[in-house]
C-alpha positions as CSV (number, residue, x, y, z in Angstrom):
1,X,-44.5,0.6,-26.5
2,X,-42.6,-1.7,-24.2
3,X,-39.6,-3.1,-26.1
4,X,-39.1,-5.7,-23.3
5,X,-42.3,-7.5,-24.4
6,X,-40.7,-8.6,-27.7
7,X,-39.3,-7.5,-31.0
8,X,-42.6,-6.9,-32.7
9,X,-45.7,-5.7,-30.7
10,X,-49.1,-5.4,-32.3
11,X,-52.1,-4.3,-30.3
12,X,-55.7,-4.1,-31.7
13,X,-54.4,-3.2,-35.2
14,X,-57.2,-2.1,-37.6
15,X,-56.8,-0.9,-41.1
16,X,-59.6,0.3,-43.4
17,X,-59.4,1.0,-47.2
18,X,-62.5,3.1,-47.6
19,X,-65.3,0.8,-46.5
20,X,-63.1,-2.3,-46.7
21,X,-61.7,-3.5,-43.4
22,X,-58.5,-5.2,-44.4
23,X,-57.3,-5.8,-40.9
24,X,-59.8,-6.3,-38.0
25,X,-58.1,-6.1,-34.6
26,X,-54.8,-8.0,-34.6
27,X,-52.8,-8.7,-31.4
28,X,-49.4,-10.3,-31.8
29,X,-46.0,-10.5,-30.0
30,X,-42.9,-11.8,-31.7
31,X,-40.0,-12.6,-29.4
32,X,-36.4,-11.8,-30.0
33,X,-34.5,-14.6,-31.9
34,X,-37.5,-16.5,-33.1
35,X,-38.8,-17.3,-36.6
36,X,-42.5,-16.3,-36.6
37,X,-44.7,-17.6,-39.4
38,X,-47.5,-15.3,-40.6
39,X,-49.9,-17.5,-42.5
40,X,-53.0,-16.8,-44.6
41,X,-54.2,-16.9,-48.2
42,X,-54.1,-13.9,-50.5
43,X,-56.4,-11.1,-49.2
44,X,-56.3,-12.2,-45.5
45,X,-54.4,-9.1,-44.4
46,X,-50.8,-10.2,-44.2
47,X,-49.2,-7.6,-46.5
48,X,-51.4,-4.8,-45.0
49,X,-50.1,-5.7,-41.6
50,X,-46.5,-5.7,-42.8
51,X,-46.9,-2.3,-44.5
52,X,-48.3,-0.9,-41.2
53,X,-45.3,-2.4,-39.4
54,X,-42.9,-0.7,-41.7
55,X,-44.7,2.6,-41.3
56,X,-45.7,2.6,-45.0
57,X,-49.4,2.6,-44.0
58,X,-51.0,4.4,-41.1
59,X,-53.3,2.2,-39.0
60,X,-57.0,3.2,-38.7
61,X,-56.8,2.1,-35.0
62,X,-54.5,0.3,-32.6
63,X,-50.7,0.3,-32.4
64,X,-47.9,-1.5,-34.2
65,X,-44.2,-1.3,-33.9
66,X,-40.9,-3.1,-33.1
67,X,-38.0,-2.6,-30.7
68,X,-40.2,-0.4,-28.5
69,X,-40.7,2.0,-31.4
70,X,-44.0,3.0,-32.9
71,X,-44.2,2.4,-36.6
72,X,-46.1,5.6,-37.4
73,X,-44.1,7.9,-35.2
74,X,-40.7,6.3,-35.4
75,X,-40.8,4.6,-38.8
76,X,-37.4,5.8,-40.1
77,X,-35.6,4.7,-36.9
78,X,-37.4,1.4,-37.0
79,X,-36.6,0.7,-40.6
80,X,-32.9,1.2,-40.0
81,X,-32.9,-1.9,-37.8
82,X,-34.6,-4.3,-40.2
83,X,-34.5,-5.6,-43.7
84,X,-37.6,-6.1,-45.8
85,X,-38.3,-8.3,-48.7
86,X,-41.6,-7.4,-50.4
87,X,-43.9,-9.9,-52.0
88,X,-44.2,-7.9,-55.2
89,X,-40.8,-7.0,-56.6
90,X,-40.2,-3.8,-58.6
91,X,-36.5,-3.7,-59.5
92,X,-34.7,-1.1,-61.6
93,X,-34.3,-2.8,-64.9
94,X,-31.5,-0.6,-66.2
95,X,-29.1,-1.7,-63.5
96,X,-27.1,-4.9,-63.2
97,X,-27.5,-7.0,-60.1
98,X,-24.1,-5.9,-58.9
99,X,-25.0,-2.2,-59.4
100,X,-28.3,-2.6,-57.6
101,X,-26.7,-4.3,-54.6
102,X,-24.1,-1.5,-54.5
103,X,-26.7,1.2,-54.5
104,X,-28.7,-0.4,-51.7
105,X,-25.4,-0.9,-49.8
106,X,-24.6,2.8,-50.0
107,X,-28.1,3.6,-48.5
108,X,-27.5,1.1,-45.7
109,X,-24.0,2.3,-44.9
110,X,-21.9,-0.4,-46.6
111,X,-21.7,-4.2,-46.6
112,X,-19.2,-7.0,-46.7
113,X,-18.3,-7.9,-50.3
114,X,-17.3,-11.4,-49.3
115,X,-20.7,-11.9,-47.8
116,X,-22.3,-10.7,-51.0
117,X,-20.3,-13.1,-53.1
118,X,-21.0,-16.0,-50.7
119,X,-24.8,-15.4,-50.9
120,X,-24.7,-15.1,-54.7
121,X,-22.9,-18.4,-54.9
122,X,-25.3,-20.1,-52.6
123,X,-28.3,-18.7,-54.6
124,X,-26.6,-19.5,-57.9
125,X,-27.1,-15.9,-59.0
126,X,-25.1,-14.0,-61.6
127,X,-25.0,-10.4,-60.3
128,X,-23.3,-9.2,-63.5
129,X,-26.5,-9.6,-65.5
130,X,-28.9,-6.8,-65.9
131,X,-32.1,-7.1,-63.9
132,X,-34.3,-6.7,-66.9
133,X,-32.8,-10.0,-68.3
134,X,-33.4,-12.0,-65.2
135,X,-36.3,-14.5,-64.7
136,X,-38.8,-13.9,-61.9
137,X,-37.0,-16.6,-59.9
138,X,-33.6,-14.9,-60.3
139,X,-35.2,-11.5,-59.4
140,X,-36.4,-13.1,-56.3
141,X,-32.9,-14.3,-55.5
142,X,-31.6,-10.7,-55.8
143,X,-34.2,-9.7,-53.2
144,X,-33.2,-12.6,-51.0
145,X,-29.5,-11.7,-51.2
146,X,-30.3,-8.2,-50.1
147,X,-32.5,-9.4,-47.2
148,X,-29.7,-11.5,-45.8
149,X,-26.7,-9.3,-46.8
150,X,-26.9,-6.8,-43.9
151,X,-26.7,-7.6,-40.1
152,X,-30.3,-6.6,-39.4
153,X,-31.9,-7.4,-36.1
154,X,-35.2,-8.2,-37.8
155,X,-35.9,-9.7,-41.2
156,X,-39.4,-9.1,-42.6
157,X,-40.0,-11.5,-45.5
158,X,-43.2,-11.4,-47.5
159,X,-43.8,-14.5,-49.7
160,X,-40.0,-14.9,-50.0
161,X,-39.8,-18.1,-52.1
162,X,-42.4,-17.4,-54.8
163,X,-40.9,-18.6,-58.1
164,X,-38.0,-20.5,-56.5
165,X,-37.3,-24.1,-57.3
166,X,-37.2,-26.7,-54.5
167,X,-33.4,-26.6,-54.2
168,X,-33.4,-22.8,-53.7
169,X,-36.3,-23.1,-51.2
170,X,-34.2,-25.6,-49.2
171,X,-31.2,-23.1,-49.4
172,X,-33.5,-20.3,-48.1
173,X,-34.6,-22.4,-45.1
174,X,-30.9,-22.9,-44.3
175,X,-30.3,-19.1,-44.5
176,X,-33.3,-18.5,-42.1
177,X,-31.9,-20.9,-39.6
178,X,-28.5,-19.3,-39.8
179,X,-29.9,-15.8,-39.3
180,X,-31.8,-17.0,-36.2
181,X,-28.7,-18.7,-34.8
182,X,-26.9,-15.3,-35.2
183,X,-29.6,-13.7,-33.0
184,X,-31.8,-12.2,-35.7
185,X,-35.6,-12.3,-35.5
186,X,-37.4,-13.5,-38.7
187,X,-41.0,-12.5,-39.5
188,X,-42.0,-14.8,-42.3
189,X,-45.3,-14.1,-44.2
190,X,-46.3,-16.9,-46.5
191,X,-49.1,-19.1,-47.8
192,X,-46.6,-21.9,-48.2
193,X,-47.6,-24.2,-45.4
194,X,-44.6,-26.6,-45.8
195,X,-42.2,-23.7,-45.8
196,X,-43.5,-22.3,-42.5
197,X,-43.8,-25.7,-40.9
198,X,-40.1,-26.4,-41.5
199,X,-38.9,-22.9,-40.5
200,X,-41.1,-21.4,-37.9
201,X,-41.0,-21.6,-34.1
202,X,-44.4,-20.1,-33.8
203,X,-47.2,-19.3,-36.2
204,X,-50.3,-17.0,-36.5
205,X,-53.0,-17.9,-39.0
206,X,-55.1,-15.0,-40.5
207,X,-58.6,-15.2,-41.9
208,X,-60.4,-12.2,-43.3
209,X,-58.1,-9.8,-41.4
210,X,-58.3,-11.5,-38.0
211,X,-55.9,-13.9,-36.2
212,X,-57.9,-17.2,-35.9
213,X,-55.1,-19.2,-34.3
214,X,-51.6,-18.8,-33.0
215,X,-49.1,-21.0,-31.2
216,X,-46.2,-23.3,-31.9
217,X,-46.3,-25.5,-35.0
218,X,-46.8,-28.5,-32.7
219,X,-49.7,-26.8,-30.9
220,X,-51.5,-26.0,-34.2
221,X,-50.9,-29.5,-35.6
222,X,-52.5,-30.7,-32.4
223,X,-55.7,-28.8,-33.3
224,X,-55.9,-30.6,-36.7
225,X,-58.2,-33.4,-37.2
226,X,-56.6,-36.9,-37.1
227,X,-57.9,-40.1,-38.7
228,X,-58.1,-42.9,-36.2
229,X,-58.4,-46.6,-37.0
230,X,-58.6,-49.3,-34.3
231,X,-58.9,-53.1,-34.7
232,X,-60.3,-55.0,-31.7
233,X,-59.7,-58.7,-30.8
234,X,-63.2,-58.9,-29.4
235,X,-66.4,-57.1,-30.4
236,X,-65.8,-53.4,-30.0
237,X,-67.8,-51.3,-27.6
238,X,-69.7,-49.5,-30.4
239,X,-72.0,-47.4,-28.2
240,X,-69.2,-46.1,-26.0
241,X,-66.9,-45.4,-29.0
242,X,-69.6,-43.4,-30.7
243,X,-70.4,-41.5,-27.5
244,X,-66.8,-40.2,-27.1
245,X,-66.3,-36.4,-27.5
246,X,-64.8,-34.9,-30.6
247,X,-65.4,-38.0,-32.8
248,X,-66.5,-37.1,-36.3
249,X,-68.1,-39.8,-38.5
250,X,-67.5,-42.8,-36.2
251,X,-68.0,-46.1,-37.9
252,X,-67.9,-49.6,-36.4
253,X,-67.5,-52.4,-39.0
254,X,-67.1,-55.9,-37.5
255,X,-63.9,-55.6,-35.3
256,X,-62.8,-52.3,-36.9
257,X,-63.5,-48.8,-35.7
258,X,-62.7,-45.7,-37.7
259,X,-63.3,-42.0,-37.0
260,X,-61.9,-38.5,-37.4
261,X,-60.8,-37.0,-34.2
262,X,-61.2,-33.3,-33.8
263,X,-60.0,-32.9,-30.2
264,X,-58.0,-34.6,-27.6
265,X,-57.2,-38.3,-28.0
266,X,-57.2,-38.9,-24.2
267,X,-60.8,-40.0,-23.9
268,X,-60.3,-42.6,-26.7
269,X,-57.1,-43.9,-25.1
270,X,-58.9,-44.2,-21.7
271,X,-61.6,-46.4,-23.3
272,X,-59.1,-48.5,-25.3
273,X,-57.1,-49.2,-22.1
274,X,-60.0,-51.4,-20.9
275,X,-60.3,-53.3,-24.2
276,X,-58.3,-56.0,-26.1
277,X,-56.9,-54.0,-28.9
278,X,-55.2,-55.8,-31.8
279,X,-53.8,-52.7,-33.6
280,X,-54.2,-48.9,-33.7
281,X,-53.4,-46.3,-36.3
282,X,-53.5,-42.5,-35.7
283,X,-52.4,-40.4,-38.7
284,X,-50.0,-37.7,-37.8
285,X,-51.5,-34.3,-38.7
286,X,-49.5,-31.5,-40.4
287,X,-49.9,-27.8,-40.4
288,X,-51.8,-27.9,-43.7
289,X,-54.6,-29.9,-42.1
290,X,-54.8,-27.4,-39.2
291,X,-54.9,-24.6,-41.7
292,X,-57.6,-26.1,-43.8
293,X,-59.7,-27.0,-40.7
294,X,-59.5,-23.3,-39.6
295,X,-60.5,-22.2,-43.0
296,X,-63.3,-24.8,-43.4
297,X,-66.5,-23.0,-44.4
298,X,-64.8,-19.7,-45.0
299,X,-65.6,-17.7,-48.1
């Protein structure tokens, strides 16, 4: 694998569980220093892809790795350069948070205690309590603290804010931005559209084990349908408006035209430039609209 191509390289990844094809030919590149959002509902193949990346699962076909290392062949060396926060947490209940962090720190070769305390304060986490006594949200905070405690080149975060309140979600986004500013790469798997929209530089959207779209957040938002409303000072050119490409459900009612735009707005703007327009409203799409459009009609 060519490490110059990016931090994470995935080529034609396929993974079967018996007769079930969980991942069906994924190709991805994640560049150094970017936050990459990996979006999809439960069962779309996100966690399977991550486990293959970590070398915990062997791909049925294709290659996957990071830093020029192959996940299957070089899994141990690869894992030394990243931190991983799993979506499903299984923490040792007999330990306190402090003891658990210390045990992970010994495995990783040490950590800065001041950094540990700073993160605990930011997350409002009492590390002296036993893990068995913590709520699911506080257990999630322990995992977040560990993910950001070490100076890893790559952070792989699977559904990191499940169970966190909005204040902690906001704190998490700040931690992601700081990690990126420090040169780390963040691979953020989530079904939280607002979280990814605020954090990610680029996004890939999975459906049934395949990447159905990828690009910057702005590019994916540009693919979302937009509601358009135009008021004309004169009678609108109804036939021309309805003949425009990518117009869904166009309606002309007196001097008002409404439609849903599923493509470029340029043809509409070209037509309106020749008309006397009183006002125009184009609703700004968000990532959720793009996501739902891509999943429209999916089982």
